C-alpha positions as CSV (number, residue, x, y, z in Angstrom):
1,X,112.5,73.1,119.0
2,X,113.5,76.8,119.2
3,X,114.7,78.9,116.3
4,X,118.1,80.6,116.8
5,X,118.0,84.3,117.5
6,X,118.0,86.7,114.4
7,X,121.1,88.6,113.8
8,X,121.2,92.4,113.9
9,X,121.2,93.6,110.3
10,X,122.7,96.9,109.2
11,X,121.6,98.2,105.8
12,X,124.4,99.9,104.0
13,X,124.0,101.2,100.5
14,X,126.9,100.4,98.1
15,X,128.7,103.4,96.4
16,X,126.9,102.6,93.1
17,X,123.4,102.1,94.7
18,X,120.7,103.7,92.6
19,X,116.9,103.9,92.6
20,X,114.9,103.8,89.3
21,X,111.3,103.5,88.3
22,X,110.3,100.3,86.4
23,X,106.9,99.5,84.7
24,X,108.2,96.4,83.0
25,X,109.6,93.2,84.5
26,X,110.5,90.1,82.4
27,X,111.5,86.9,84.1
28,X,113.6,83.9,83.1
29,X,113.9,80.8,85.2
30,X,116.2,77.8,85.3
31,X,117.1,75.1,87.8
32,X,119.7,77.3,89.5
33,X,118.1,80.9,89.6
34,X,115.5,83.2,88.7
35,X,116.6,86.2,86.5
36,X,114.4,89.4,86.5
37,X,114.9,92.2,83.9
38,X,113.6,95.6,84.8
39,X,112.8,98.3,82.3
40,X,110.5,101.0,81.2
41,X,107.8,100.7,78.7
42,X,107.6,103.5,76.3
43,X,104.8,103.5,73.6
44,X,106.2,104.6,70.3
45,X,103.0,104.6,68.4
46,X,99.5,102.9,68.8
47,X,100.8,99.6,67.5
48,X,104.5,99.7,68.7
49,X,105.8,99.7,72.2
50,X,109.4,99.8,73.1
51,X,110.9,98.4,76.5
52,X,114.3,99.9,77.5
53,X,115.8,97.4,80.0
54,X,118.2,98.9,82.6
55,X,118.8,96.3,85.2
56,X,119.0,92.6,85.5
57,X,118.9,90.8,88.9
58,X,119.6,87.1,89.6
59,X,117.9,85.5,92.6
60,X,118.4,82.1,94.2
61,X,115.1,80.0,94.2
62,X,115.0,80.6,97.9
63,X,115.2,84.3,97.7
64,X,112.6,84.3,94.9
65,X,110.3,82.5,97.3
66,X,111.0,84.9,100.1
67,X,110.4,87.8,97.6
68,X,106.9,86.2,96.7
69,X,106.0,86.3,100.4
70,X,107.2,89.8,101.0
71,X,105.3,91.1,98.0
72,X,102.1,89.2,98.9
73,X,102.2,90.7,102.4
74,X,102.8,94.3,101.1
75,X,100.3,94.1,98.3
76,X,97.7,93.0,100.8
77,X,98.6,95.9,103.2
78,X,98.4,98.3,100.3
79,X,94.9,97.1,99.2
80,X,93.8,97.1,102.8
81,X,94.7,100.8,103.0
82,X,93.9,102.0,99.5
83,X,91.5,99.3,97.8
84,X,92.0,96.7,95.2
85,X,94.7,97.0,92.6
86,X,93.0,96.6,89.2
87,X,95.1,94.8,86.5
88,X,94.7,95.2,82.8
89,X,92.5,92.2,81.6
90,X,94.9,91.9,78.5
91,X,97.7,90.7,80.8
92,X,98.4,87.1,80.7
93,X,100.1,85.1,83.5
94,X,102.6,83.7,81.1
95,X,103.9,87.0,79.6
96,X,105.9,89.9,80.9
97,X,104.3,92.1,83.4
98,X,104.3,95.8,82.3
């Protein structure tokens, strides 16, 4: 069984397209979609951190799974070129990623 040919894809940025740095991502999941909220983590003091959210993105479960594969592939390539990425041991899998 052969797969249908891939279409030619043209990437076009919408007029309101923007790029922004995020060092915080929170995720909510339900049966219909995955919702990611991007923000910037800003320490206010030694015991208080503020996260300023600036963008929320909904993904279908299929797009979320495709994103996982894409991220795994690119993280593996990055680590192959630059070495292992170290995570803060205080980070827990169940909480937000900052």
